[in-house]
N, C-alpha and C positions, 0 to 999 in steps of 0.2 A: 174783873176777871171772870166772875160768875155771871153768865148770861141771864140766869133766873135766880130766884132765891135759893139759899142752901137747902131748903126743904124740897125744892123741885129737882128735876133731872137736869141740873146744869152740867154742861160738858167740860167747862174749864176745870183744871186740876185732875182730869182723867186722861185725856188724849187730845191731840190736835191733828186730825187726819188731813186737813187741808194745807199743811205745811208744804211749801214748794220745795222742789228738789233741784239743787244746783249740780247734781252729778257727783260721782265719787271724788273724794279729796283724800289724799294720803294724810294719815294722822301720825305724828311722831310717837314713838314708843316713849313710855314714861321715863325709862332710864336715860333716853336722849334728852328729854326735856329737863330732867333733874341735873344731868351732867352740864347742860348749857347754863342752867341757873347757877350752879355752884361755881362755874368758871367765870362767867361774864356778868352776872347780875347781882347787885347789892341786895341786902336783906329787905330794904324798903321798896324794892322794885315789884313786889307782888301786891295784889289787891284781893279783897275777899268780899263776896256778896251772898247774903242769905235771903232767899226768896220766900215770902209768905209764911214765916214760921209763927203761925198764929194759933190761938187757942181752939179755934173752930175745928181744926184738923186733928187735934189730940184729945180734946175733952168737951168740945162744944157741939153745936147742932149737927154739923157734918159728921163728926165722929159718932154721935149718938145714932144717927140714921143707919150707919153701917155696923155698929157694934164695936166695943173696945178691942176685941180680938183682931178685928180687921185693921185697926190703926196702931197696933203694938209696935210695928217697925217705924212708924212715924214718930212715936214717942222716943224710941231708941235713937232716931236721927237727931231729935231735939237734944238729947243728952250729949251726943257727940258735938253738936253745934255749940253748946254751952262750954264744953271742954276746950274747943278750939278758940272761942272768944276769950277765954281766960288765959290762954297761953300765947295769944298773938296780938298783944296790945300795941305792938310796933307796926302792925299791918293796917293800912287804911281800909276801912270797912264800910259797907253800905247794906241797909236792910230795906226790904220792901214789904208791903202789906196789901191784901185785897180789901177794898172798902166795904166790908160787911158791916151791918148795923150792930150796935151794942157790944156785949162782951166777945162775941164771935170775931170781931174785927181787931181785938187786942192781940198783941204779941204774947207768946209764952211768957209767964211771969219772970222766969229766970233770965231769959233773953232780954226782956224789957228792962229789967234792972241793970243789966250790963250796958245796954245801949244808952240809958240815961246817965249812968256813971261816967261813961267814956264820951258822951256827946255824939254818938253815932247817929247819922241822919237816917230817917225812915221815910221812904217815898211811898206814896199811894200809887198802886199799879192797877189801872182799870181794865186791862186786857191780859191775855196770856203772856205776851211778850213784854219784857222789862223796857224795851224801847218805847213803849207807850207811856211810861211813867215820866211825868214832868220832872226834869232835873237829872235824869240818868245820863243822857248823852253828854251834857256839859261836865258832869262828874267824871265820866269815863275818859273824855278828852283831856281833862285836866290831869288825870292819873297818867295817861300816856305821855303828856308833855313833861311830867315829873319823872319819867323814865320807866314806868310800869310796863312790863311786857307780858305779864301773866295775871289773869284774873281767875280765882277759884270760886266755884259756885256750889251752893248747897241749898236745901229747902224743899218746898212742896210745889207740885208733886213731880216725881221723876218722869212720869208719862205725859205730863202736860206742861205746866209753866216752866219747870226746870229745863226740859228738852227744848221748848219753843224759844225761851230766852237764850239758852246756850247757843243754839244755831243762829239766832238773829244777831247776837253779839259777834260771833265768829265771822259772819258774813259782812257785817257793818264795819268791823275794825281790822279785818285780816290784812288789808293793804298797809295798815300802820304798824304791822308787826306784833299784834296782840295775840297771845295764845290763850284760849279758853280751856279751863280744866274743870271737869265736874267730879266732885268727891262724893262717891256713892254712899260713904258712911254718914254723910250729913244730909242725904236726900231721903225723903219719905214717900212711900206708896202703900196703898192698901194691900193686905195679904193676898187677896184675890188676884191682884195684878202681878204677883210673883208666880202664879200657877201657869204652867205650860199649856199651850193650846195648839190644835191642829191649824193649818192655814185657813181653813174655812171659818173656824170659830174665832181666830184672831181677826179676820176681816169683819166678822159680825160684831166683834167687840168695838170696832171703830164706829158702828152705828148704834149699838146699844150695850153700854159697858156693864150692864147687869145680866146680860144673856147667859144661859146655862152652857156648860161644856158638853161635848158629845162623846160618844164611845170611842171615837178615833183619837181623842185627846190624851190617851194613855199609850199610844202606839208610836215609838220613836222613829219608826220607818217613814212616817209622813212628814217629818221635819217639824218637831214641836218647838214652840217659842212662846215665852211669856210676853205680856205687854211691856214689862220693864226691860226685858232683853231686846224687844223690838225698838224701844225708845233709845237704848244704848247704841244699837246698831245705826239708827238714824242720826244720832249725834256724831258718831265716829265718821260716818259717811260724809258729813259736812265739815270735817276738820276739827271737831272738838276732841280733846284728850279726856278720856273717861277712866278713872282709877278707883280702886276699892277704898283707898285711903291716901290722901296727899300728905307727904311727910317732909316737904322741903320748907317748912316754916322757919 
């Protein structure tokens, strides 16, 4: 998933400006999704996937490069992932990892412990999209055959692999009735990616994610949007349901 080493300016886990656009797709409101679930779908009909919840992004080389203050929200997302894993043992779950070398490639210790205890499969994901991970498509198809109609996603990062994977899954399995839900409480992004930007600086971010903000980035009149907000908008436009916290476990 990282085109270069984690010490270089890899663009994976920051943004994916080349994501194609299928046009606007109406996204159901969370209340409608939850109402449908509670009426028609059994407790075992949901699936959970955590994307690249690895040490690299919370305490490893990638985190060190940007500083611990920048990855604080990623650490908080890991805390939430752990809580969800501990309370959803009845939910079929899949985890992915980017093939970094050494300790950077390992899962967060708490999440690793839970996956080992429960025998949760961890797939290697060589690109931004989980569809590139060998074994994901058969797993998802098997879940759909078993009656799953909702997959909930969390992990790293909101602006890159989570967004790209959520949109790719929605497009690939929409015809089979699968609804993709992204739980933002389980998704991580650098602090800088939560800062609002003017349209020009947001566009520049797509080319250089370390570029500075300009004076216009404090003027609400220009239509400010953070990279995380832009990613959420992109997911919603492509039929993904995005929620602050998924509660229908």
